[in-house]
N, C-alpha and C positions, 0 to 999 in steps of 0.2 A: 127599607130604611125608614120610611115615613112612619110605619107602625111602631118601630123601635123608639123613635123620637117621642111618640105620643105616650109611651109608657113612663117617661120621665116627667113628673109633675114639679115644676120649678118652684111652686110655692112650698112644697115639701123640702126641696133642696135648700131653700132659704132658711126655713125653720131648723133644719138639721145642722146646717153650717153655723147657725147661731149658738148651737150647743158645743161647737168644736173647741172654743177657747177654754171653758171650764173643764171639759173632759181632758184636754191636753194638760192643764194645770194639775188635775188630780193624778193623772198617769205619771207626770213628771215627778210629783212629790213622792209617789209610791216607789218609783224607780230610784230616786235619790236616797231614800231610806235603805232600799235593798243594796244599792251600790256602796253606801257608807259602811254598812255592816260587812259586806264582802271584803272591802279594803282593810277593815280592822282585822278580820280573820287572817288575811294574807300577811299583814304586817306582823301579827302575833306568831304565825307559823315561821316566818323568816327569822324572828328573834328567838323563839323558844323551841321550835320544832313541833312535831306531831305528838299527840297523846290521845288516850281514850276519850278524855273530856273534850279535847279539840275536835276529834272525829264526830262526837255527838253534836257539838255546836254546829259544825259544817252540815251535818245531816239535817238538823233543824232548819238551818238557813235555806238549804236546797228545797225543802218542803214548802217553806214560805215563799221562795222565789217562784216556784211553779204556780202557787196560788196567785201571786202578784201578776205573773205573766198572763194568767187566765182572766183576771179582773181587768187588766189593761186592755187585753184583746177584746173582751166583751163590751167594754165601754166605747172603744174606738171603732168597732166593726160597722155599726150603722153609718158612721161618717165616711169611713174609707170605702165602704161598698158603694155609696152613691157617688163618691168622687171617681172611683174606678169605672162606674157605669158612664159617668159623663166623659171621662177620658176615652172610654171605648167608643162612645158615639163620635167623638172627634176623629179618632184614628180610623174608624170605619169609613170616614169620608176621605181619608188620606191614603189608606192602604191600596185601594184599587188603582191609584195613580202613581204608586211608589215603584220606581224601577228595581228596587232591591227585593221586592216581593215576587216570588216566582209565579204566583197565580193572579197577579194584578193585570188590569187591562193593558197597562203600559208594557209589561213583560210579554204578554200574549201577542200584542201587536209588534213588539220588537222581534219576537221569534219569527214572525212572518217576514219582517224586513231582512233579518239575517239569512233566512232561507232564500229569499229573492236575491240578496247580495251575493250569496254563494253561487247561485245559479248563473247570475250575470258574470261573476268572476270566471267560472268554468267556461262560459261561452266566450268571454274575452280571451281566456288562455288558449282556447282552440283557434280563435281568429289570429292571435299572435303566432301560434305555431304554424298556421297556414302562411302567414306573412313571412316568417323565418324560413319555412320550407321553400316558398316561392323565391325568397332572396337567395337561399343556398343553391337552388336550381339555376337561377339566373347567373349567380356568381360562378357556378361550375361551368356553365356554358361559356362565359367569358374566359375562364381559366383554361378550359379545354381548347377553345379557339386559339388562345395565345400559345398553348403548348403545342398544338398542331402546327401552327406557323413556325414555332421554334424548331421543331423536329424537321419539318420540310426544308426550312432554311439551312439547318445544319447539314442535312443530307445533301442538299443542293451544293452547299459550299464545298463539302468533301468531294463531290462529283466534279465540280468546276476545277478544283485544284488538281484532281487526278488527270484531267485533260491538259492542264497547264504543264504538269510534270511530264506527261506523255510527249508533248511537243518539245520540252526542254531536253528530255532523254533522247528523242530522235536526233536532235541537233548535237548534243554533247557526245553521243556514242557513235557518231559517224566515223567511217573509215573510207579509204579510197575504194575498198571492195563493195561497201554497201551504200555509198554516197547517193547514187541514182535511186536506189530503192527507197532510202529514207526521205529523199527529196520528194518523191512521188507521194509518200505517206503524209508528209507535211502539206503538200499541195491539196491532198484529198481530205484534210481535216474539215469536218462539218461545222458550219457556223450556227446552224439552227439546233435548238434543243427540242426534239420531237415530243409532242404532248403525251403520247402513250408512254414514252420513257419517263417523262416527268411525273406522271401519275403513279409510277412504280416506286417513287422515292418513299422510303420506309417511314411510317407514322403509326405508332401504337399508343392508344389512350386508355385509361382505366377510370371509368366514371363511378360515382357513388350515388348520385341523385337522379340521373337521367338514364334512359334506356339505350341499348346498343344501336338501334336504328337511328336515333338522333345523333349519336356519336359518329356514325358513318356519314351522316349529312354534314356534320361539322368538318370532318376531314376532307370530304369532297369540295365543300365550299372554300376551305382554305387553299386547296390545290388550284381551284378555279381563280380565286382572287390573286394568288401569287404568280400564276404562270406568266402573264404578260410582263410583269416586272422582272422576274428572274430569267425568263427566256431572253429578254432584251439585254439584261446584264451579261448573260452567257455569250450572246452574239458579240457584244462590245468587247469583252475580254478575249474571246477567241480571235476576233479580227486583229486586235493589237498583237497578241502573242504569235499568231500565224504569220502576219506580215513581218514582224520583227525577226522571226526565224528565217523566213525567205530572204530578207535583206542581208542576213548574216551568212547565207550559203556561199557566195563567192569568196569571202575572206576565209571561211571555214575550209573550202576546198584548197585554197592557196596554203593554208596552214598545214593541211594534211600532206600536200605535195612537198612542202619544205621539210616536214618531219621525215618523209620517206627518203629524201636526198641527204638529210643531215647526218652528221656523225652520231655515234651512239651517245656521246655526252650531250651534244646539242639536242638530240631527239628526246633524251630524258628530261632536259630542262623544259622543252616545249610541252612534254607530257604533264610535267608537274604544274606548269602554268595552266594548262587546260583543266587539270583536276581541281586546282584551286578555284578556278572560275566556275566550275561545275558545283562545287560545294557552296560557293557564295550565292549562286543562283538558287540552289535548293533551300538555303537558309532564308533568302529573301522571300521565296514562295511560301515557306512555312510561316514566317512572320506575317505576311499579308493574309494568309488564311486565318491565323489566330486573331488578328485585328478585325477581320471581317466578321468572325463569329462574335467577338466582343461587342462590336457596333450593333449587330443584329439583336443580341441579347439585351443590350441597354435600351434599345428602342422598344422592344417588347415589354420590358419591365416598366417602362414609363407608361405605356398604354394600359398595362395591367393595373398599375396603381391608380390611375385615373378612373378606370372602369369600376374597380373595387370601391373607391370612395363614393362614386355615384350610386352604386347599388346599395351600399350601407346607408347612405343618406336617405334614399327612397324608403327603405325598410323602417328606419327610425321615424321618418315623417308619418308613415301609416300607423305605427304603434302609438305615436304621440296623439294622433287624432282619436284613436280608440280610448286612450287614457283620459282625454278631455271629455269624452262622451260618457265615461263610466261614472257611476255614483261613488261617493266617498265612503271608503270602507276601512276597517282595521282588521288586519290578518295576524293572528298569533297561533302558536302551536300549543296543543294540549297533549298530554301523554296518555296513551292507552296501554295499560299493563296487561300482557297476554297470559302470563302464568306466574307461579310463585317465584321463579327465577327472575322475572322482571322486577318484582318488589325488592329482591336482593340487589339488583343493579341500581334501582332508585336510591336505596339506602347508601350504597357504596358511593354513588355520585354525590349525594347530599353530604355525606361525611367528608368526602375529599374537599369540597368547595365551601362548606359551611360549618359542619360539625366540629372540625378540629379547633375552630376558633371559639367555641362555646364551652361554658362550664358544664359539668356532668349533670347537674340538676336541670338545666335548660334543655339539654339534649334528651334527657329522660322524659320530659313532658311532650316532646314532639311525637305526633302520630305519623304514620306512613303517608296519609293523605296530605298532611301539612308539608312533609318532605317533598312529596310529588309536586306541590304547588311551587315550592322554592326552586326545584329542578326545572320546572317549566319556565319560570322567570329567567333562569340562567340561559335557556335556549333562546328566548325571545329578546333578551337584552344583550347577550354576548355571543350568541351563535354557538354555544357549547351543547352538543347533543350526546346522548348515550348511544353508542354504537353496539347494539345487541339485538338479536332476533326476537328476544322476549319483550322488547319495548318498541312501540311504534309511535311516531309523532303525527298527529292529525291536525290539519289546518282548521282553525276556528275563525270563521268569517263573520264579522259583525258590521251592520250598517251603522254609520256615525250620524248623530244628530247635527244637522247644519243650521246655522242661524241666518 
């Protein structure tokens, strides 16, 4: 750069520029003469039309115009050359710093920043994927735990009410012939829910993110956590139902004896009363079972909602920390056309969104690369993409200058 600067002798610049004004006046005078003659010829043609004489006049003017052009060029060349040299010296000090120049220091350093930004973004994306994977696994654990408890509670509730129905059936289906037998069965009803029987309550889970061994641990943990609660609930219900049935045995026996001695009409009335009472008890048990299932489901849904909110909050907090530590970048999409069919898709997309609104001359001046730029802007500004195997969108990551 220093050597180039030494080639310019500014005393010569001064003397050359001193000649600029008279040269410009001479060139302007010569141009004015040529222009005046040209306008005269054009006006004459417009008024009188072409002729051999006019053609000769124009030919003469064109020859003089070429000579005038050469004269003007020769006179101004020493001046404009040195001005161009000076301009070149100034721009040579600007171009290496110009972001618009592909080979400038700025652009070369920016390319390194862009590569680094892309590398960091890919690393951040992997970390985010790990966070989301961890979140999905944790959420699935909570969901499977909740589902295991739901299935076990449902299975338990069905089992509990099958025992309740059993006691009710023993009482309602008593006759004088089987009274003692059913009485013994009621007296022998177990109040404890054996753990081995409890562990056989059906529970089937279908995981997506965690392995089967962990699923087995979740099911076993749910059974362990629920056994004390549900076995106590079983005992409480069985004690009430068993004692209630035993308390009703004396009146039940009297009812059966009265039915045996009653007339056919009275016996039928008593039978209908017993049947009505049996249906009412069955409906009550069914309603109680449905309500128990609803209460259990509501409790699990509330716990599940709280756990989901906590897991989501934790994941968002981790991603937020990543974003705070990441450098400022601008991500946009550029189109990679894979084959000739791809260019056809670019043209079609451009014509659909832009070309229809333009006049024919403007559309005709558009190159395919210009169309591609507009289609890229469409993707980045409005999220409209070409869906075709011949066109792919590639992320273009750029580091942003911060102040």
